[in-house]
N, C-alpha and C positions, 0 to 999 in steps of 0.2 A: 116196319112201322111199330112193332111191339116195343122195341127199346125206347122209341121216342115217347110212347105212351107211358112207360115206366118213369122216364125222365120227367115228363110233364107232371105226373102224380107226385113225384118227389119235390119238384119245385113248388107245387101248390101246397103240399104239406108244410114246407119250410115257410112259405108266405103266411099260412094260417098260424104257425107258431109265432111269427113276428107280430101278427095282429093280436093274438091272444095276450102276448106279453106287453105290448105298447098300447093297444087299443087305438081308437080313432082320435084324430085331433092334432097330429103333428104335420109338418110339411114333408114334401116328397123326399128331400135329401136325408131325413132321419130314417125313413123306411128303407131307402136305398142303402144306407150304411148298415142297417141291421140285416138286410138281405145279404149284403156283401159278407158279413161275418158268418151267416148261416151257410152260404154257398162254400165259403172257405173251409169252415169246420166240417162240412160234409163232403169234402174232396171233389167238388164239382169243378170242371174246367170252364172258365168263363172270362169274358172281357167286360169291364165296367166302363161306362161312358164311351163306348166304341164309336168311332167316327165311321160313317158310311158315306160313300161317294154318290152324288146325285148327278146323273147324266141326262142330256137331252140331245138326241141325234148325234151321239158320240162326243158331244162337247160337255166337259165337266162344268157343272153349274155351281157346285159347292158341296158342302158336307152337312150332315145332320148327325147328332149324337143320340144313340139309343142307350137306355139305362143299362141293360145287360144283353149280351149274347152268350147263351149257355151251350157249351160243347159244339159250337159252330152249327147249331141246329135250331135253336129257339130264341126269339127276341122277347125280352121282358120289358114292358113299359109300365112304369109306376105312375099312378094318379092319386090325387087327394081331392076329389070333387064330389059334389052332391049326387051326381048321376053320370055314368059313362054314357056319352052321346055319340051320334054318328060321326062327328068331327074326330073324336078320339079313335074310333074304329078306322076311319079313313086314313088317319096319320099312321097307325100301326100297319095297315095293309100297304101303304106306300113304302114304309121302311122295309117290310118283307120283300116287296118287289125290288127295291133298290139293292138290298143285300142278297138277293137271289136265295132266300130262305122260305120254307113252306109254312112254318108254324110260329105264332106269336101269342103271348099271354098279356092281356091288359089287366092289371091288378089295381083295384081301387081300395085304398086303406081308410078312406074318410067315413065309412059307414059303420054302424054298430056290428054288422055282419059283413065280413070281407066280400067284395064283389070281384069276381074273376071272369073274364071273357076270353075264350079261346078262338082265335081267328086263323083262317087258313088262306094262304096265297093260292088262289085257284089257278093261276097261270102255271104253277108247277104240278106235275102229276106224280 
């Protein structure tokens, strides 16, 4: 678990750098592009706009795209909203469950101070 904590700290540090440089006020895709550059320049292994499969009783219902999956361990969801609410948290938790991953970061760039929520898929131990 220690390396996932170090990875989480690194991701948060890079998100803070993006926020310091761009500030609030842009749409999600701008922050996603900036994070893409930060992740790439810092040699992180990641998938951008990764499709995850959604199943119900072994039947494929469709796909959802997540902003990033970092090193096949952490889902990153970018938001530009007044407040992170329960719907945003539920969405990320559903993505974690569908991707069978334990940890997700919800990053809100819309505020003067970046807002980051760390969510855990409690179904995984």
